[in-house]
C-alpha positions, 0 to 999 in steps of 0.5 A: 494475460493482464486484466488491467493494463495502464500504458504511459498515462499522463495528466496535468491540471491547468492550475499546476505546473507539475504533471499529476501523472507522467507516463505511468505504466503497470499491469495487473493480473486477474484476481490480484490485489494491487496497491497504489502507495505514495505520499500525498500528491504523488498521483494515486487518486488521480490514477484511480479516478482515470481508471474509473472514468471520472477523469480523462488522461491527457495521454496514454491507454487504459485497457480492462479485460481486452477492452480499451477504456481510454486512448487518444480516440476512445473514452468509455463512460464510467457506467460502461466500464464494469468497475466497482468504486468504493469512495473514501467516505463510502457514499452510502445513501443515508435515507436508504436501508443497508439492503436498499444501498446494496441493491442500488447498482444495476444488476445487483439483484440478478442473482439472489443466492450470490447476493446473500452469500456476499452479505454473509461473507461480509458479516453484515447479515441481520443488518439489512433493515438498518440505516447507515447511521445505525451501524458502525464505521466498519459495517458501513465500509462492508456495506459499501464493498458488498454494494460494489461487488453485487454488480459483478465488476471486473475490477474493484477500485478502492480509495483509502479503504481503511482510513476512517477506521480506528486502530482497534478496528483496522486489523480485523477489518483488514483480515475480513477484506482480504478474505472477501477479496479471495473468496470472490476472486476479485481483482482490486486496485486500491489507493493507500497511504498506510504501508502497513495496510498495503503490506497486509492486503496487496499482492503487488504494489505500485510505489508512486512519486511526483506522478510517476511509478518509482517501483513496482513489485511484490510488497516483501520484495520492495521492502527488502530491496527498495530502489532508492532512499525515498522508497526505503523510507516509505517502508519504515526506518532505514539505515543507509550504509555506504557500500564501502563500509559493509560487505556481503549485501545482495542489494545496493542502490545509488544515492544521487545526493551523496554520489555513492552506493548505499546498502539499506539496513533495517533497524531489526537487522542489527544484533549485539556481538562479541566486542572482540569480533573482527568483521568488516560488517561490525560497527563499534559505538556508544549508545546515544539514546534509547527508547522503550517501544514495548516489544523492542528497544530503539537505540541510536548508536553513535559510531565513528562514521555514522549514527545507526538506529537499532531495534534490540530485544526489550530485555537488553541490559544497556543504558545511554553511554554503553559501548556496543559492537553490533553487526548486521544480518544481510540475509533477511 
């Protein structure tokens, strides 16, 4: 049984012509981490605020653990929803210590043993008497998370949880977040525009565009089998190969713009092969440009039908103008 159920939720603001949300539906199982991803303006934060009770939908139903929070006749106030919300800026009280911030929520001190466990698991033990300005951004984030978890929420809501952290901190904090969620068996719904963050943390993704759900599934499945070119691009550089030029793919989608079936091929799926090979999945062309990205060479290969973007081994000995024959591995 799903812990969270979103059913045909819609929302339109009077100042805009287009709906912020238009019939959004998906479920989340207990203990799972779900990411809402999409470009700016896709409706991610609006949906998060509706689940939190900070916005009221125009239509649709929100159910949490069997309790209806929103419907045409029901609205449960934010404080009665049993959701923990961590804002993008953490919203810590600057005049309160770390400990005072953590125990601010109702019922946070009911179980002192669990509270200490949360503090230790989050790695902020020893910081309890400091003020927010005396600790780092990563530590502030963990304080905000522990404050939300201390009230034993059925659902944790996060708005861009890693957006304020620099790249050096992101990897370690991402790992710490995942460990904390797993250890506390916390069902989590979080908004992110960073695909790498979402791929690393989420069990499930909801890709949103123009207020609608475009694709829902496991991160690896969406990455390998995007439903359209927009989703494919959202997950990184992709070559869109007309299905007539390639065979053996288990995944194609219709490209409405070009009115044809398309096979998405990621840059890392290409390999240099013997130029004498005769295979319908090979493309011959001339190196148009190349950029050393450290771990790999990014090569643009100009072929008869289209330009291909390839990621080749950094030790590959080629230069602009080199003639190559490449093939793609569609089994990945």
